[in-house]
C-alpha positions in Angstrom: 90.6 106.4 147.8 87.2 105.9 146.3 86.0 109.4 147.3 89.3 110.8 145.9 88.7 109.0 142.6 85.1 110.3 142.4 86.3 113.8 143.1 89.0 113.6 140.4 86.6 112.0 137.9 84.1 114.8 138.4 86.9 117.4 138.0 88.2 115.7 134.9 84.7 115.6 133.4 84.1 119.3 134.0 87.4 120.4 132.6 87.0 118.1 129.6 83.6 119.6 128.8 85.0 123.1 129.2 87.8 122.3 126.8 85.3 120.9 124.3 83.3 124.1 124.5 86.5 126.1 123.8 87.4 123.8 120.9 90.7 122.7 122.6 90.7 119.2 121.0 94.5 119.1 120.9 94.6 119.5 124.7 92.0 116.8 125.1 93.9 114.4 122.9 97.1 115.1 124.8 95.3 114.5 128.1 94.0 111.1 127.0 97.4 109.9 125.9 98.9 111.2 129.2 96.2 109.4 131.2 97.3 106.0 129.8 101.0 106.8 130.0 100.8 108.1 133.6 98.7 105.2 134.7 100.9 102.4 133.3 104.1 104.2 134.3 103.0 104.5 137.9 101.9 100.8 138.0 105.3 99.6 136.6 107.3 102.0 138.8 105.6 101.0 142.0 105.9 97.3 141.1 109.6 97.6 140.3 110.9 100.0 143.0 108.4 100.0 145.8 106.0 97.0 146.3 103.6 94.9 144.3 100.0 95.3 145.5 96.5 95.6 144.1 96.3 99.0 145.7 98.9 100.1 143.1 96.1 100.2 140.5 94.2 102.8 142.7 97.4 104.9 143.2 98.1 104.8 139.5 94.6 105.9 138.7 94.8 108.8 141.1 98.1 110.0 139.7 96.8 109.7 136.2 93.7 111.6 137.0 95.6 114.4 138.7 98.0 114.6 135.7 95.2 114.9 133.1 93.3 117.4 135.2 96.3 119.7 135.4 96.7 119.5 131.6 93.0 120.2 131.0 93.2 123.1 133.6 95.9 124.6 131.4 93.5 124.6 128.5 90.9 126.6 130.5 93.2 129.1 132.1 91.6 132.0 130.3 88.2 131.1 131.8 89.5 130.8 135.4 92.0 133.6 135.5 90.7 136.3 133.1 86.9 136.0 133.1 84.9 138.0 135.7 82.4 136.1 137.9 78.8 137.2 137.2 76.5 135.7 139.9 73.3 136.8 138.2 74.4 135.2 134.9 75.4 132.0 136.7 72.0 131.9 138.4 70.3 132.4 135.0 72.3 129.7 133.3 71.7 127.2 136.2 68.0 127.7 135.9 68.0 127.5 132.1 69.9 124.2 132.1 68.3 122.8 135.2 67.5 119.5 133.3 71.2 118.7 133.3 71.4 117.8 137.1 67.8 116.6 137.2 68.2 114.0 134.4 71.9 113.7 133.5 72.9 112.5 137.0 70.2 109.8 137.3 71.0 108.8 133.7 74.6 108.3 134.4 73.8 106.4 137.6 71.5 104.0 135.7 74.2 103.5 133.0 76.8 102.6 135.7 74.2 100.4 137.4 73.5 98.5 134.2 77.3 97.8 133.7 77.6 96.5 137.3 74.3 94.5 137.1 75.3 92.7 133.9 78.6 91.5 135.4 77.0 90.5 138.7 74.2 88.5 137.0 76.5 86.7 134.6 78.8 85.9 137.6 75.8 84.6 139.6 74.2 82.5 136.8 77.2 81.4 134.7 80.4 81.8 136.8 83.6 83.8 136.6 84.9 82.2 133.4 81.9 83.7 131.4 82.4 87.1 133.0 86.1 86.9 131.9 85.0 86.2 128.3 82.5 89.0 128.5 85.1 91.5 129.8 87.6 90.6 127.1 84.9 90.8 124.4 83.9 94.3 125.5 87.6 95.3 125.7 88.1 94.4 122.1 84.8 95.6 120.7 85.2 99.0 122.5 88.4 99.8 120.6 86.6 101.6 117.7 84.5 103.6 120.0 87.5 104.6 122.2 89.6 105.6 119.2 87.1 107.1 116.9 83.6 107.4 118.3 84.2 109.6 121.4 86.4 112.0 119.5 83.7 112.5 116.8 81.0 112.8 119.4 82.8 115.6 121.2 83.3 117.7 118.1 79.7 117.1 117.0 78.4 118.1 120.5 80.1 121.4 120.3 79.2 122.1 116.7 75.5 121.1 117.0 75.1 123.4 120.0 76.1 126.3 117.9 73.8 125.7 114.9 71.5 128.7 114.3 68.7 126.8 112.5 67.0 123.4 112.6 68.0 122.9 108.9 71.7 123.0 109.8 71.1 120.4 112.6 69.1 118.1 110.3 71.8 118.2 107.6 74.5 117.5 110.2 72.6 114.6 111.7 72.3 112.9 108.3 75.9 113.5 107.5 76.9 112.2 110.9 74.9 109.0 110.4 76.5 108.3 107.0 79.9 108.9 108.5 79.5 106.7 111.5 78.0 103.8 109.5 80.5 104.0 106.6 83.5 104.2 109.0 82.5 101.4 111.4 80.4 98.8 109.5 83.3 96.9 107.9 85.4 97.0 111.1 82.7 95.4 113.3 81.9 92.9 110.5 85.6 91.9 110.5 85.6 91.4 114.3 82.5 89.3 114.0 83.7 87.0 111.3 87.4 86.5 112.2 87.4 86.7 116.0 87.3 82.9 116.3 90.7 82.7 114.6 92.4 85.9 115.8 91.6 85.7 119.5 93.4 82.3 120.1 96.4 83.6 118.1 96.6 86.9 120.1 95.5 85.7 123.6 95.9 81.9 123.5 93.5 79.0 123.3 92.2 79.6 126.8 90.4 82.7 125.6 88.7 81.1 122.6 85.4 81.3 124.4 85.5 85.1 124.0 85.3 84.9 120.2 81.7 83.6 120.2 80.6 86.4 122.6 82.3 88.9 120.3 80.3 87.6 117.4 77.1 88.0 119.4 77.8 91.4 121.0 79.2 93.0 117.8 75.7 94.1 116.7 75.0 96.0 119.9 78.5 97.5 120.0 78.1 98.6 116.4 74.7 100.3 117.2 76.2 101.9 120.3 79.1 103.3 118.2 76.7 104.8 115.7 74.3 106.3 118.2 77.0 107.7 120.5 77.3 111.2 119.1 73.5 111.4 118.5 72.7 111.1 122.2 74.2 114.6 122.6 71.1 115.9 120.8 69.1 115.4 123.9 71.4 117.9 125.6 71.4 120.3 122.7 67.6 120.3 122.6 67.3 120.3 126.4 65.3 117.1 126.6 67.6 115.0 128.7 64.6 113.0 130.1 64.8 110.8 127.0 68.3 109.9 127.8 67.2 108.7 131.3 64.3 106.7 129.7 66.8 105.1 127.2 69.2 104.1 129.9 66.4 102.7 132.1 65.0 100.6 129.3 68.5 99.2 128.6 69.0 98.3 132.2 65.6 96.6 132.6 65.8 94.6 129.3 69.5 93.6 130.0 68.5 92.1 133.4 65.5 90.4 131.8 67.6 89.0 128.9 70.2 87.5 131.3 67.5 86.0 133.5 65.8 84.3 130.5 69.1 82.9 129.5 69.7 81.5 133.0 66.3 79.7 132.8 67.4 78.1 129.6 70.7 77.2 131.2 72.7 78.8 128.4 74.9 82.0 128.6 74.8 82.1 124.8 71.0 82.6 124.9 71.6 85.3 127.5 74.0 87.1 125.3 71.7 86.7 122.2 68.7 88.2 124.0 70.9 90.9 125.6 72.4 91.9 122.3 69.1 91.9 120.3 67.0 93.8 122.9 69.7 96.5 123.3 70.1 96.8 119.6 66.3 97.3 119.1 66.2 99.9 121.9 69.1 101.7 120.4 67.6 101.8 116.9 64.3 103.0 118.3 66.1 105.8 120.1 67.9 106.8 116.9 64.6 106.9 115.1 63.2 109.0 117.9 66.1 111.5 117.6 65.4 111.9 113.9 61.7 112.4 114.5 62.4 115.0 117.1 64.7 116.7 114.7 61.9 116.6 112.1 63.9 114.4 109.7 61.8 112.1 107.5 62.7 108.5 107.6 62.9 108.4 103.8 66.1 110.5 104.2 67.8 107.4 105.7 67.9 105.9 102.2 71.3 107.5 102.0 72.5 104.4 103.9 71.5 102.0 101.1 74.6 103.0 99.1 76.9 102.4 102.1 75.4 98.9 102.6 75.7 98.2 98.9 79.4 99.2 98.9 80.0 96.7 101.7 78.9 93.7 99.5 82.3 93.2 97.8 84.1 93.0 101.2 81.4 90.5 102.5 82.0 88.4 99.4 85.7 88.4 100.0 85.1 87.3 103.6 82.7 84.5 102.7 84.9 83.1 99.9 88.0 83.2 102.1 86.2 81.7 105.1 84.7 78.8 103.1 87.5 77.9 100.7 90.7 78.8 102.5 90.4 77.2 105.9 93.7 75.5 106.1 96.1 78.4 105.5 97.9 80.2 108.4 95.9 82.7 110.4 98.2 85.5 109.6 96.6 85.7 106.2 93.4 86.7 107.9 94.9 90.1 108.7 95.8 90.6 105.0 92.3 89.8 104.0 90.9 92.1 106.6 93.1 95.0 105.6 92.3 94.5 101.9 88.6 94.4 102.6 88.7 97.5 104.8 90.7 99.4 102.2 88.3 98.4 99.5 85.3 99.4 101.6 86.8 102.8 102.5 87.7 103.4 98.8 84.0 102.7 97.8 82.7 104.9 100.6 85.4 107.6 100.1 83.0 110.4 99.2 81.1 109.9 102.5 84.2 109.7 104.7 86.2 112.5 102.9 83.4 115.0 103.4 84.4 115.0 107.1 88.1 115.1 106.8 88.3 118.6 108.3 86.3 117.5 111.4 
């Protein structure tokens, strides 16, 4: 089953990239929706009409992977069935882009290893309860990246690969940075400030411990959200070795941070060190990307206006949190929606510039 899932995951990744290259974003969107629907439908159907077993999760994942692969295959039918195979061209392309298998595969392995190592270390040093809080915190904090970040990154990857000049790339990088920050800053700020009240309401009091972890990890999830599309620049410029270095540094400092927290006998310290070190590494890589693209750091002053426009929302949050503590938690959602709307209104000129994309 594991080998089958690996094969299907590789097939899905290849077909997804081919559809990105062809600009079939509608097909990609449909496939993502179908993946969720097919997975949940299979789990429910097997549980109701066949048997209840943990293996149902594997069967559901296999069925969902086959479904989305067929959908993505439909989007690339012109490539497979109408295009002639040129072995010399294939050999030339494989040599030209040899850094992809040399660096991308190890980079992805290190990324997966980091995810597993963090869970294993937290389980070893602090127990299953903390791991549960961590998993729930990541699930909530990954929502903006899942809904917005990956879609923007795919479009940006295709467009940046087609730029004819470095000036086009530099302009696009600056625009992408302002877009990612203006769209996500207020969302992650809301999660950080209100998770202590919203989590118990939505999940129950037993999950209240996840709120403190959300408040700590929000800074790294915000930075990961912002830098996500920019990592594709390493592929565009054919310097994937930097991606491998980035993932390796994240792995090493993540392990070190959790170990230091264990010596201090506090998982809160582990999460603090883990979040801060990853944040600093991510910001350093973002600066490196801009330097490689020959963008002066003074150009980043464009972010000042975005941070300034966030001040009204922050004031609303602080006043509400300090002076309206005894009102029902449902009002939190109203305050959050008002603040997000206000922030988007103030940053409209940055966001509206990308409405076509």
